[in-house]
C-alpha positions, -999 to +999 in steps of 0.1 A: +914-407-515+890-417-542+871-393-564+844-382-557+847-383-519+810-390-514+798-422-531+771-416-558+771-378-552+778-356-582+810-337-579+793-303-580+775-312-548+808-322-532+826-291-543+796-267-536+802-250-569+772-228-578+781-226-615+782-263-619+750-267-599+733-241-621+745-259-653+732-292-639+698-277-632+698-261-667+706-294-684+677-311-665+654-283-676+665-286-712+661-323-712+625-318-700+620-293-728+633-317-754+607-343-744+633-367-732+621-384-701+644-394-673+646-431-665+631-440-631+639-476-620+610-497-608+608-524-582+591-551-603+613-579-588+601-570-553+565-574-563+572-606-582+590-621-552+563-610-527+541-637-511+505-640-522+493-633-487+508-598-489+481-587-514+444-581-504+420-598-528+391-576-541+359-586-558+347-572-591+319-552-573+345-535-550+367-525-579+338-511-599+324-491-570+358-477-562+370-469-598+337-462-616+314-450-588+341-431-569+352-406-595+366-372-584+371-341-604+396-314-593+381-284-576+391-262-605+369-282-629+331-277-631+324-305-655+338-327-683+320-334-715+331-363-737+315-363-771+316-392-796+309-387-833+287-416-843+300-417-879+338-415-874+339-427-837+362-398-829+360-388-793+364-351-782+367-341-746+357-306-733+367-295-698+349-265-683+356-243-652+324-223-655+289-238-654+274-214-680+300-224-706+293-261-700+256-255-703+261-237-736+282-266-749+255-291-739+228-270-757+250-270-788+256-308-787+219-316-781+210-301-814+234-324-833+220-358-843+254-374-851+269-370-816+264-388-784+280-374-752+286-379-716+285-351-690+303-356-657+302-331-628+310-334-591+276-350-583+266-372-613+273-386-647+247-384-676+249-401-709+229-383-737+224-397-772+203-386-802+169-402-806+167-432-829+140-437-857+121-461-834+116-435-807 
């Protein structure tokens, strides 16, 4: 009889040992806490070897309407505000669950002349920028 009796099964699963099972779960938790990510194999060779007819061709317009025009926010998010500092080009993102908090942030950002920002909610996207000297 070869060890372990079940191929590719950890020995604590075969032996039904609760202590070893707990230690295994603990080690997985600690590896997640350390920032070490587990390796998950991918199937790139399967896609590389696939026939071209297996893939559906899409036009530029289809992709843009699907990815850009079809955004969805989670139900727990009221809106997202992405502000760009025009001098440093640093982008800061604000996510709000309450509408009144988002409105207060928009009022604050409108008063600043060195910031342009985009507001996205469930229905629309608005890009706001400070007036230029020509306007």
